[in-house]
DOVEX-641668 format. One line per 3 residues: their letters; for each residue x, z, y of N, C-alpha, C. Coordinates in pm, whole numbers. Each point is the difference from the previous one (the first is absolute). Layout:
BEGIN
A	X Z Y X Z Y X Z Y ~ ...
END
This chain:
BEGIN
MNS	-860 1300 -5676 74 -99 -73 -130 -88 -97 ~ -5 -115 70 -105 -87 -84 9 0 -134 ~ -128 -38 -89 29 -12 -163 93 -96 -19
TLL	13 -128 67 108 -67 -32 150 -16 19 ~ 38 103 98 147 80 -45 -25 92 -67 ~ -71 66 -42 22 81 -124 9 -72 -128
FLM	-83 -75 -27 45 -85 -108 137 -39 -10 ~ 21 -89 106 147 -64 17 114 71 -56 ~ 6 123 66 81 109 -14 -27 72 -140
SAL	-83 27 -69 -10 31 -122 46 -55 -85 ~ -6 -150 17 16 -99 -89 126 -55 9 ~ 83 87 77 176 1 -8 60 54 -108
IST	-80 55 -79 41 82 -132 -1 -120 -101 ~ 106 -18 -69 12 -137 -75 -26 60 -161 ~ -67 -124 -35 -43 41 -163 119 -46 -55
SVS	-5 48 -158 110 -64 -69 20 -65 -95 ~ -135 -95 2 -39 -89 -57 -39 -106 63 ~ 43 -133 44 -56 -55 62 -32 -179 -36
GRV	-84 -33 56 -14 -142 -18 98 -81 45 ~ -23 -141 -6 114 -80 20 -62 -140 38 ~ 60 -104 109 -24 -100 25 95 -105 -102
VFE	-66 -84 -76 84 -51 -95 -8 -140 9 ~ -56 -37 104 -3 -156 27 -15 -32 124 ~ 105 -66 76 -41 -62 115 69 -152 35
GPV	-105 -74 -31 30 -131 -6 -103 -136 27 ~ 43 -88 -25 -144 -107 56 -35 -27 -137 ~ -173 -41 25 -60 -10 -86 -73 -174 -8
VSQ	20 -71 -42 -24 -142 1 -195 -33 -1 ~ -23 -19 119 -130 -70 41 -48 -118 -30 ~ -61 -71 -87 -78 -119 13 -80 1 113
LLG	-107 114 31 -77 -53 76 61 8 143 ~ 105 60 56 57 32 110 82 -93 17 ~ 28 -79 -109 112 -128 41 166 52 23
TNR	4 142 -42 117 25 36 23 186 -94 ~ 118 49 23 -10 143 -62 -21 100 111 ~ -19 133 -60 -67 119 89 53 88 -32
FVR	100 76 55 95 91 -35 -100 172 -8 ~ 27 42 -126 -83 47 -36 100 168 -88 ~ -53 115 24 71 89 -42 -89 163 -53
IYL	50 3 -119 -72 88 -114 63 123 -7 ~ -66 69 3 2 166 -25 -83 50 -144 ~ 99 81 -68 -104 73 -134 33 129 37
PPS	-110 73 -52 -13 171 24 119 54 -87 ~ 31 144 0 87 51 -74 -12 32 -145 ~ -113 -38 -20 -53 17 -173 6 -130 -76
YDR	57 -90 84 -77 -136 -84 121 -35 -84 ~ 96 23 -5 67 -2 -132 31 123 -110 ~ -18 100 45 -58 125 -103 -117 -32 -97
EPS	-52 -56 69 -163 -24 -46 -14 -110 -28 ~ 21 -58 -140 0 -168 11 -157 -55 -34 ~ -74 125 -33 -138 -48 -34 -96 27 113
RRY	76 27 130 -128 53 74 -26 -144 117 ~ -107 -6 66 7 -109 58 -39 75 164 ~ -23 -64 109 31 23 149 -88 -86 110
PVL	-68 66 89 -54 -64 110 68 -36 31 ~ -26 -110 100 102 -109 83 -90 3 146 ~ 107 13 102 -26 -10 157 108 -143 25
YLH	-78 -103 58 74 -111 63 14 53 146 ~ 118 -45 41 7 32 127 56 -126 76 ~ -81 -47 139 90 -66 84 99 40 73
DGQ	96 -129 53 106 43 103 98 90 -98 ~ 3 -58 -114 118 74 -95 109 10 52 ~ 59 -63 76 116 34 88 39 132 42
NVF	-100 89 21 -6 96 85 -31 135 -97 ~ -38 -22 -110 -68 117 -59 73 87 -104 ~ 121 -38 -49 92 90 -80 82 53 64
TTV	113 110 -37 100 16 31 124 -129 -13 ~ -19 -73 -106 109 -62 -45 44 -99 128 ~ -69 8 111 1 -110 120 77 64 96
GPH	50 119 -35 74 63 124 -111 51 139 ~ 40 103 52 -43 69 84 -8 -25 146 ~ 51 -131 10 -16 -39 142 -70 -117 -4
VAF	-69 -43 -84 -98 -128 5 -121 21 104 ~ -58 -75 -11 -122 -25 133 41 49 115 ~ 88 -78 109 38 30 95 60 125 24
GWG	35 66 -87 62 151 26 -79 119 -62 ~ -134 -53 -45 -118 119 -41 30 8 -128 ~ 92 -70 -86 2 73 -134 -94 -80 -99
NWE	29 59 -140 -119 -44 -79 -103 102 -28 ~ -123 -51 -78 -80 109 -21 43 80 -124 ~ 110 20 -74 26 85 -79 -74 33 -121
LDK	-108 -111 -58 -83 44 -96 60 1 -127 ~ 85 -53 -19 97 76 -169 1 125 28 ~ 42 35 118 11 156 -22 -83 113 15
TAD	-93 -80 102 -145 83 10 -82 3 -106 ~ 27 -115 -102 -96 16 -130 84 101 -85 ~ 137 -16 -34 40 128 -60 -18 112 20
ELS	6 28 150 -50 151 0 -161 30 -25 ~ -95 -96 43 -105 19 -9 -77 48 -165 ~ 27 -118 -62 16 43 -171 90 62 -25
ASR	99 71 22 88 92 -45 -104 167 45 ~ -48 -19 90 -96 137 39 -138 -43 -38 ~ -40 -84 -60 -129 -44 -56 -77 7 109
KMR	10 -87 67 -89 -8 125 -70 -167 21 ~ 72 -93 -140 -46 -123 -23 62 -48 -139 ~ -74 -61 -42 53 -100 -132 118 -51 41
EII	97 -10 -117 89 -106 21 -11 -143 -20 ~ 45 -89 106 -42 -114 -38 99 -114 13 ~ -43 -112 -2 78 -105 24 2 -57 157
MIG	92 -59 53 -9 -46 143 15 -147 34 ~ -24 -71 -6 75 -135 67 -12 -39 136 ~ 80 -15 59 39 -50 124 21 -152 10
IDC	-78 -29 84 21 -181 -5 25 5 134 ~ 101 -66 51 69 -44 129 -108 -81 94 ~ -5 -21 115 -70 -70 115 73 -143 -29
SAE	-70 -78 43 64 -149 63 26 -24 121 ~ 63 -118 48 -36 -22 129 -96 -27 58 ~ -118 2 -87 -136 -28 52 -90 130 -43
RYL	57 103 37 -50 126 -25 -146 26 49 ~ -28 -82 117 -148 25 58 -89 -88 -32 ~ 40 -98 -60 -107 -106 -55 7 29 -145
DYR	84 76 -55 -36 63 -172 -65 121 -12 ~ -7 67 120 -63 130 12 -127 27 57 ~ -52 -72 77 -68 8 142 -161 -9 -74
GPA	-10 -34 -136 -142 -37 -47 -61 -93 32 ~ -157 25 26 -122 -101 48 25 -11 124 ~ -9 -149 33 8 -62 142 -187 -67 45
YPM	32 0 134 -105 -67 53 12 -168 3 ~ -93 -43 -45 11 -156 -41 83 -64 105 ~ 100 -135 -2 71 -39 84 -114 -145 71
FDP	4 2 135 -84 -134 58 77 -125 2 ~ -36 -93 -19 73 -98 71 -83 -97 158 ~ 107 63 62 -109 -59 131 -7 -145 51
GAS	97 -60 -105 -48 -164 9 -103 -57 -47 ~ -75 97 -106 -51 -50 -93 -163 -43 53 ~ -27 90 122 -150 -56 33 17 141 119
SRR	-113 -50 143 4 115 62 -89 118 -57 ~ -52 -18 -84 -52 172 -59 101 93 -110 ~ 101 -83 43 128 67 -88 -37 35 -137
IPA	-39 -91 -97 -36 35 -119 122 73 -105 ~ -47 112 -34 107 103 -54 42 -50 -152 ~ 98 -1 -27 73 -34 -82 71 143 -106
PGD	11 -2 -144 44 96 -41 124 37 5 ~ -2 178 54 133 33 50 112 -11 -142 ~ 150 -13 60 107 -28 -74 49 132 -29
NSR	-62 36 -110 49 129 -74 104 -1 -128 ~ 61 -149 23 70 -16 -125 109 97 -16 ~ 69 11 70 104 101 1 -27 140 -68
FEK	-125 69 53 -21 107 -43 -65 -7 -143 ~ -69 -107 -23 -82 -47 -131 117 -3 -111 ~ 112 -38 20 107 -52 -76 76 127 -31
YAR	40 89 128 36 117 -30 -68 99 -90 ~ -105 -8 -2 -97 72 -104 9 -36 -134 ~ -6 -155 -3 -1 -16 -127 124 -11 -86
FLI	116 33 95 141 -1 -70 -4 161 -66 ~ -76 91 91 21 119 -43 -90 16 -119 ~ -138 -37 -10 -97 24 -109 38 -119 -115
EEL	43 -139 26 17 -78 -125 143 19 -57 ~ 125 36 92 131 -52 -55 31 151 -4 ~ 44 96 138 50 111 -37 -78 138 -70
KPK	-91 1 5 -60 80 -96 15 -5 -142 ~ -27 -128 -38 -9 -60 -160 139 33 -47 ~ 91 -27 103 163 6 -49 25 150 3
IDR	-46 80 73 49 148 -13 -95 74 -92 ~ -130 -44 -12 -77 55 -127 81 -63 -159 ~ 54 -94 30 95 -55 -143 121 65 -25
EYR	66 52 94 138 56 13 -6 113 -11 ~ -76 95 90 -17 145 -26 -123 55 -63 ~ 38 144 1 -107 65 -81 -96 57 124
TLP	-120 -105 14 -69 33 97 -153 40 -24 ~ -86 61 55 -121 34 27 -42 -137 74 ~ -73 -116 -68 -43 -109 70 -129 -10 41
DPG	-94 97 -23 -160 -9 66 -3 7 132 ~ -91 -14 85 25 30 156 10 130 32 ~ -80 92 -103 31 139 32 122 90 19
NTG	85 -69 -75 157 17 23 57 -102 51 ~ -41 -82 104 64 -100 100 -17 13 120 ~ 100 44 55 -14 35 157 57 -117 101
IMG	13 -5 115 36 -97 122 37 94 136 ~ 105 -34 45 5 90 114 136 -52 85 ~ -68 16 117 106 -84 89 -15 85 130
SSM	74 -46 171 -38 44 108 -23 -105 90 ~ -42 27 69 -40 -100 141 -68 -128 -62 ~ 52 -124 10 -37 -111 -66 2 29 -139
GGI	70 73 -65 -26 14 -143 -92 115 -30 ~ -69 40 100 -84 115 -12 -151 -110 -2 ~ -27 -42 80 -117 -83 -4 28 -105 -149
CSL	88 -37 -19 21 -72 -103 -24 73 -148 ~ 18 92 5 -25 76 -119 -132 66 2 ~ -87 19 93 -137 6 21 -59 -102 -47
VLA	-4 -127 31 -59 -124 5 38 -44 -159 ~ 133 16 -71 19 -54 -103 -90 58 -106 ~ 3 162 11 -103 103 -94 -118 -67 55
WQH	-64 16 90 -126 -48 43 -82 -121 -78 ~ 112 -122 16 -18 -111 -90 13 -12 -133 ~ 87 78 -54 51 11 -127 -9 139 -58
PDV	-105 47 -9 -35 124 -77 52 2 -146 ~ -33 -71 -71 10 -29 -116 189 -5 -21 ~ 50 3 82 147 -12 1 70 153 18
FGR	-49 11 139 52 110 96 -114 104 28 ~ -6 142 -73 -89 83 12 17 91 90 ~ 181 18 78 26 88 55 51 -56 169
AAS	-11 48 79 61 -98 153 24 111 101 ~ 115 -29 50 84 94 100 20 -87 147 ~ -55 54 93 51 -48 124 57 74 97
LSG	120 3 48 79 78 68 -23 -79 158 ~ -59 54 104 34 -46 112 -73 -146 -2 ~ -89 -32 -63 -54 -161 -9 -27 -74 95
AFQ	32 -135 -15 -13 -76 149 -141 -46 -35 ~ -90 56 54 -142 -74 -27 -57 -59 117 ~ 77 22 104 -20 -104 109 25 -158 5
VER	85 -41 -131 27 -115 -19 -111 -96 -3 ~ 13 -137 65 -99 -88 -32 -150 27 44 ~ 4 100 128 -110 23 63 -88 99 -85
QYF	82 88 -68 -66 81 -82 -97 -57 -109 ~ 27 -83 -38 -89 -118 -112 -40 115 -103 ~ 85 42 -63 -31 136 -116 -106 95 47
LTN	48 37 89 -129 92 9 -118 -41 69 ~ 31 -89 89 -140 -71 56 -91 -75 -99 ~ 53 -81 -41 -45 -112 -118 4 14 -137
VLR	77 111 -56 -12 29 -139 -88 149 -49 ~ 71 97 69 -59 125 -17 -115 4 72 ~ 5 -16 130 -121 40 46 -147 -93 -41
QHR	51 -113 -64 -145 -87 -38 -22 63 -171 ~ 90 74 -46 -56 42 -134 -109 79 1 ~ -70 -70 -86 -143 127 -51 -16 51 -133
GKP	114 -20 -75 -19 12 -174 46 149 -8 ~ 56 34 -91 52 135 -53 131 -3 30 ~ 68 138 -9 156 -18 21 45 -68 -138
KPL	114 -59 57 97 -35 -130 60 103 -83 ~ 23 -31 -146 96 111 -46 129 34 58 ~ 28 35 107 107 18 60 34 137 54
KIY	114 68 -29 70 91 42 56 -48 143 ~ -10 72 102 84 -73 138 41 109 92 ~ 107 -15 38 64 97 82 34 -104 105
LDC	1 77 155 27 -79 125 32 128 65 ~ 77 -42 144 92 106 72 31 -82 128 ~ 7 63 109 91 -35 125 54 120 57
GVT	75 -83 128 51 119 64 -130 15 146 ~ 80 24 107 -86 -16 154 78 -48 102 ~ 106 -43 -40 129 -105 83 80 -90 -54
DFT	16 -88 68 79 -113 -60 110 -71 103 ~ 96 -72 -52 91 -104 128 -69 -67 92 ~ -122 -40 -28 -61 -66 123 -99 51 104
GGD	5 161 -34 -103 72 111 -101 30 -48 ~ 4 -56 -146 -194 -11 -64 6 151 -63 ~ -76 19 -78 -63 83 -101 31 7 -148
DGR	115 -91 -65 24 -39 -133 -99 -3 -42 ~ -107 -102 40 -112 -32 -74 -110 82 -28 ~ 23 99 79 -110 141 -63 -141 -38 60
KDT	-37 -56 130 -150 -51 -11 -32 -102 -94 ~ 72 -104 -69 -40 -66 -99 -1 58 -119 ~ 119 65 -24 -3 49 -139 -118 103 -14
EAV	-45 72 86 -110 114 -12 -137 -76 4 ~ 1 -137 35 -145 -77 17 18 -55 -150 ~ 123 -2 -68 -15 -72 -137 -57 114 -76
VAE	83 162 2 -67 82 -81 -176 9 28 ~ -64 19 115 -111 10 -2 -70 -101 -46 ~ 49 -142 -1 -76 -96 -75 3 46 -146
LRR	108 -4 -71 -6 56 -145 -90 145 7 ~ 3 77 71 -88 147 -54 -154 -75 44 ~ -19 -109 71 -129 -35 -21 -41 -64 -98
IGW	119 -92 -88 -70 -55 -113 -28 84 -94 ~ 100 86 4 -12 137 -106 148 64 -68 ~ 63 -37 51 123 106 -21 13 110 53
HDR	60 101 -97 -2 142 59 141 66 17 ~ -42 66 104 159 64 28 37 84 -112 ~ 137 5 -33 73 91 -66 2 -12 -170
KDM	-140 -122 -5 -33 -16 -156 79 -165 -12 ~ -67 -106 63 61 -97 -49 28 -63 159 ~ 30 47 98 79 -32 98 84 132 86
MFF	66 -20 88 62 73 77 51 -47 117 ~ -8 34 100 46 0 145 53 67 66 ~ 152 -32 64 70 133 25 51 -50 134
LDD	-34 74 108 49 -34 134 121 70 40 ~ 101 -44 29 131 58 24 33 32 163 ~ -104 108 37 -13 -10 159 163 94 51
TPL	45 6 -37 149 77 36 117 -71 11 ~ 49 -77 80 110 -34 -20 118 86 19 ~ 108 8 -91 92 70 9 118 27 132
KEP	42 122 -3 49 19 112 153 15 -11 ~ 92 9 81 146 1 -33 40 128 -103 ~ -17 91 26 34 117 -122 -62 -13 -126
DLE	-104 -89 -41 -45 -53 -110 52 -132 -43 ~ 37 -52 91 76 -129 -35 151 22 -45 ~ 48 87 59 145 46 -33 11 48 -145
KIG	-112 95 -29 -2 57 -138 -18 -83 -117 ~ -77 -86 47 -12 -135 -101 115 -68 -12 ~ 46 10 107 125 -117 -38 -7 -158 60
LRR	-102 -25 90 5 -118 51 155 -33 96 ~ 39 -102 -5 78 -48 92 -9 3 147 ~ 68 66 70 0 72 141 -65 -120 88
DKW	61 -119 6 -30 -118 49 -143 -38 6 ~ -64 56 -120 -185 -54 -15 -82 116 70 ~ 56 148 48 -71 108 37 -100 -62 60
KEA	47 -72 104 -104 4 141 -125 -109 -33 ~ 52 -75 -72 -106 -91 -50 -71 8 -89 ~ 33 149 -103 -87 48 -70 -99 103 29
QTS	12 49 119 -83 64 74 -140 -73 67 ~ 44 -109 -4 -113 -84 78 -59 -144 -91 ~ 38 -1 -121 -58 -116 -75 39 73 -156
QHN	-129 -13 -80 0 25 -137 -21 -121 -94 ~ 13 -99 57 0 -119 -60 128 -73 -31 ~ 41 97 -124 146 -52 -51 6 73 -137
EFY	116 -44 -71 11 25 -120 67 188 -29 ~ 51 46 127 21 114 18 -137 101 -45 ~ -129 -34 88 -110 58 -17 -50 -27 -131
WRL	-17 -116 -45 -43 -59 -133 65 91 -104 ~ 128 30 -11 91 63 -91 -71 162 -3 ~ -24 39 98 -32 161 1 -186 16 -33
RAW	-60 -104 32 -124 -2 -60 -17 -75 -119 ~ 82 -41 -73 -19 -104 -148 -37 156 -113 ~ 14 103 -18 -1 89 -104 -166 -21 10
RPL	-83 20 130 -157 -16 -22 -47 -69 -69 ~ 8 -152 10 -45 -91 -91 28 7 -114 ~ 137 7 -60 31 20 -109 -50 142 -56
TFL	-31 91 28 -45 131 -78 -140 -60 14 ~ -94 -42 93 -139 -47 -12 -41 -112 -123 ~ 93 -108 -1 -29 -93 -81 -11 22 -140
FPQ	137 83 1 66 24 -150 19 153 -44 ~ -132 56 39 50 183 -19 36 -4 -128 ~ 35 137 -57 47 60 -117 -142 23 -62
KS	23 -65 -92 -147 32 -101 6 120 -67 ~ -90 89 28 -26 155 -78 40 -7 -153
END
């Protein structure tokens, strides 16, 4: 039985004290010109220890991350159960208690999350196809919303540790590349980043090719977690090749395994006996054996970034 399944089964033992999701509602954004739905989890000791402050983890695709959204979201794969997992990990002293902020995606999820892109070309400008700046306005506005509007609001209204060493950002797929890019571009805000099955192939691998491979400076002050599986619903490798290339570049730049970077390869898709023990809906069993690019597998792997990015202090 693999370590993921062992962890999940041990985590079924509930804790006597739990954190809670205290807010699920719209937050007004002047930068986005609309509201963005946000969900806020506070850890178990938040009310008992009124002088204590906490690290904060910001989460993309917030509509899938907490148990309050129900067990059948994300096309039946279920939610990430991060509130439950964080409660159990902190109770067993495997991670620090943290505040978590889930930000729902918008209808423009790809443009919000994709990160930098190649410049656009105007084919009518001349026969030489003079490049014009790429339109990254959606990504840039989303980044500014997080940094200039949402984070200051959270730091004002909750007892946070606002420095970058205590501020993380995490997501999967498009949210995975978005998390790493945001931390890369704003290490003075996000000092910890996690990418689960990150979509590093988007925009012709722009971030990998034109950012990481071109970097000749020192490592940035970031603690980074990355993972992937080996198969996905498209017949691909769940981004394994691209993720391993990102990991190789980070090592070249100067990140060190188990110190300021962790990479986990989930190389064993689960079979029916394990899927039954875990309790996945039976109608999802067939797909779960051939695709690891979904909330079910991200739920199983989420304890790793939580314990790596926010380990219990000795």
